C-alpha positions in Angstrom: -51.1 -2.7 -38.0 -50.6 -2.5 -34.1 -48.8 0.5 -32.6 -47.8 1.5 -29.5 -48.0 -0.7 -26.4 -49.6 -3.8 -27.8 -46.8 -3.7 -30.2 -44.2 -3.4 -27.9 -45.7 -5.9 -25.5 -46.4 -8.8 -28.3 -42.7 -8.8 -28.9 -41.8 -8.7 -25.3 -43.6 -11.9 -25.2 -42.4 -13.0 -28.6 -38.4 -12.8 -27.2 -39.7 -14.4 -24.0 -40.8 -17.5 -26.0 -37.6 -17.5 -27.7 -35.4 -17.3 -24.7 -37.6 -19.7 -22.8 -37.3 -22.4 -26.5 -33.3 -21.7 -26.3 -33.7 -22.4 -22.7 -35.6 -25.7 -23.6 -33.5 -27.2 -26.7 -29.9 -26.3 -24.1 -31.7 -28.3 -21.2 -32.7 -31.4 -23.6 -29.1 -31.7 -25.2 -27.9 -31.6 -22.1 -30.2 -34.2 -20.7 -28.3 -37.8 -22.5 -25.0 -36.6 -19.8 -27.1 -36.3 -16.6 -27.1 -39.6 -14.8 -23.8 -40.5 -16.4 -20.8 -41.4 -13.9 -18.1 -38.7 -15.7 -20.1 -36.2 -16.9 -21.8 -35.8 -13.4 -18.6 -35.8 -12.1 -17.4 -33.4 -13.9 -20.0 -31.1 -14.0 -21.0 -31.4 -10.2 -17.1 -30.5 -9.3 -16.9 -27.3 -11.7 -20.3 -26.1 -9.9 -18.2 -26.8 -6.6 -15.1 -25.0 -7.0 -16.9 -22.7 -9.0 -19.1 -21.6 -5.7 -17.9 -18.1 -4.3 -14.7 -18.2 -6.9 -13.1 -21.0 -5.1 -11.0 -21.7 -8.2 -10.7 -18.5 -8.9 -9.4 -17.4 -5.5 -7.3 -20.2 -5.5 -5.3 -19.5 -8.7 -5.3 -15.6 -7.7 -3.3 -17.5 -4.8 -0.7 -19.4 -6.7 -0.3 -16.1 -9.2 0.0 -14.3 -5.5 3.3 -16.1 -5.2 5.2 -14.8 -7.8 6.4 -11.2 -7.6 6.0 -10.6 -11.9 2.0 -12.0 -11.0 1.4 -10.4 -8.3 -0.5 -7.4 -9.8 -2.6 -9.4 -12.4 -3.8 -11.6 -9.3 -4.7 -8.2 -6.9 -6.6 -7.3 -10.3 -8.3 -10.9 -10.4 -9.6 -10.8 -6.4 -10.7 -6.8 -7.2 -12.9 -7.8 -10.4 -14.1 -11.1 -9.0 -14.8 -8.7 -5.9 -16.6 -6.4 -7.9 -18.8 -8.5 -9.9 -20.0 -10.5 -7.5 -21.2 -7.3 -6.0 -23.0 -6.2 -8.6 -24.3 -9.5 -10.0 -25.9 -11.0 -6.6 -27.0 -7.7 -5.3 -28.7 -5.2 -8.1 -28.6 -7.5 -11.5 -30.2 -10.3 -9.8 -32.7 -8.2 -7.4 -33.6 -6.2 -9.9 -34.4 -9.1 -12.5 -35.8 -12.2 -10.0 -35.8 -14.6 -12.5 -37.0 -18.4 -10.9 -34.7 -21.4 -11.1 -35.3 -24.2 -13.0 -37.9 -26.6 -11.9 -35.7 -29.8 -10.4 -37.7 -32.5 -8.5 -35.4 -34.6 -8.0 -32.1 -35.1 -5.9 -29.0 -34.1 -7.0 -26.4 -37.3 -7.7 -23.6 -34.9 -5.9 -24.2 -32.4 -3.4 -24.3 -28.8 -3.9 -25.3 -25.8 -2.2 -29.0 -25.2 -3.1 -29.3 -21.7 -4.5 -31.7 -18.9 -3.1 -31.3 -15.8 -5.5 -32.7 -14.8 -8.7 -31.4 -17.1 -11.9 -30.5 -14.3 -14.2 -28.0 -13.8 -14.2 -25.8 -17.0 -13.6 -23.0 -16.1 -10.8 -21.0 -18.9 -11.7 -20.7 -17.8 -15.2 -20.0 -14.2 -14.1 -17.3 -14.5 -12.2 -15.4 -17.2 -14.6 -15.9 -15.2 -17.4 -14.6 -11.8 -15.5 -11.2 -14.1 -14.5 -11.0 -15.8 -17.2 -10.9 -12.6 -19.4 -8.0 -10.9 -17.0 -5.6 -14.3 -16.9 -5.8 -14.7 -20.4 -4.1 -11.0 -21.3 -0.9 -11.8 -22.8 -1.0 -15.6 -21.8 -0.8 -18.4 -23.5 -2.2 -21.1 -21.4 -6.1 -18.3 -22.4 -7.7 -21.6 -23.7 -7.4 -23.7 -20.0 -9.0 -20.2 -18.7 -11.6 -20.0 -20.9 -12.3 -24.2 -20.6 -12.3 -24.1 -16.7 -14.7 -20.8 -17.3 -17.0 -22.7 -19.8 -17.1 -25.9 -17.7 -17.9 -24.3 -15.1 -20.6 -22.0 -16.9 -22.1 -25.2 -18.5 -22.0 -27.5 -15.0 -24.7 -24.6 -14.1 -27.4 -26.0 -16.7 -26.3 -29.7 -16.3 -27.3 -29.6 -12.1 -30.3 -27.8 -13.4 -29.3 -24.6 -11.0 -29.4 -22.3 -14.1 -31.5 -21.9 -17.6 -29.1 -21.5 -20.4 -29.9 -17.9 -21.0 -28.9 -17.4 -17.6 -25.7 -18.6 -18.1 -25.0 -16.5 -21.6 -25.8 -13.9 -19.8 -23.6 -14.6 -17.1 -20.2 -15.1 -19.5 -21.6 -11.6 -21.5 -21.9 -9.7 -17.7 -18.9 -11.0 -17.1 -17.0 -10.5 -20.0 -18.0 -6.8 -20.6 -17.2 -5.8 -17.3 -13.2 -6.4 -18.5 -13.8 -5.1 -21.9 -15.1 -1.8 -20.7 -12.4 -1.8 -17.7 -9.9 -2.1 -21.3 -11.3 0.8 -23.0 -11.3 3.2 -20.3 -7.4 2.3 -19.7 -6.3 2.8 -23.0 
């Protein structure tokens, strides 16, 4: 039996191979959707409205119009800002994962990302805001549907690996779970 560093390296290599296999399977599952007009329009639009949290900022602005929703709107803005700084700063900076290879041209114009691939910022911000918006809301399926379509769009447009998206969703959700635990 191998012990010490060799065993650790073997486990890490096995985990990385499993992640790569997961990413490949999900990418293959998106293959039949790519190049289809409706799917491309939905996913590219989702990527675009997810840029810089645009859709979430617009929803926060709408919430702020109603006095009863202003506190939630403010929470969305604060947590979206915190998540963005955390994910696009220390998390992406410390991980440095390369983005998926893409040789073709995108069917719709999107901004090319230059930061690390892990975790997906679109997915993290979407999960953060969907978590806040879902609190006590009958519209929680809508908020999570928007968040998950934005997250899936990142794989469809080949700007992220599936594991980047899962990581982003986990980070975004965990931020609010932690916040909720400390506020009780």
